N, C-alpha and C positions, 0 to 999 in steps of 0.2 A: 537401299532398306534400312541399314545399319544407320543411316542418318537419318530418317526419319523417327526410329526409334528412340535417338539419343535426341532429339528435338524432341519429342514427345515424353521424356523424361525428365529434360529441362525443364520442362512447362511446370511440369507435376510437381517439380521441388521449388520452382522458384512462387508459386500458388501456397504450397505447405508453407517456405519461408515467408510470407504475406500474412496467414493464418498466426505463426507462430510469435509473429513481431506485435501483432495487433493483438494477441494474448497476453503477450508481455508488458504491454502499455497500459492495457487494465491492469494487471495486478501492481505495476508500479504506481498506478494513481490511487486504488486500493490500500497500497501501503502507505502512500501518502496520508489520508485518510485515516489511517487507525494511530499513526503518527503523530498527528493533530487532534485524536482524541484522546491520546495518551497524555500530551502534554495539557490541554483540559482537565484532564480527570485528576493529575497532580496538581496542577493550579488551585481547581477547586480543594483537595484534601490539605493544602499547607494552607489556604485562607480559615477552613475547619477547626485543624490545628489550634490558629494561632488565637479563633475566639475561643476554643475550649480552655485555651493558659489564660485569655484573659479574666474568664467566668471564675475559671480558680483561683486566680489571684483577687478579685474582688470578694471572693467566698475566703479569702482566710486573713 
C-alpha cells in the first residue's frame, strides 16, 4: 500500500515539476522580450537626443 502511495505522490510531483518548468520557460521568453524592447527604446531615445542636439547646434 505504501508503495502505491509513493508512486502516486511521485507522479504528482513529476507533473508539478513539468508545469513549473513550463512556467519558467514562459517567463524567460517574456523577460527576453522585455530586454529586447528596452534595448530598442534606449536606441530610439539616443537617436532622438542626437537629433535634438543637431537642431540646437543649427539654431545657435
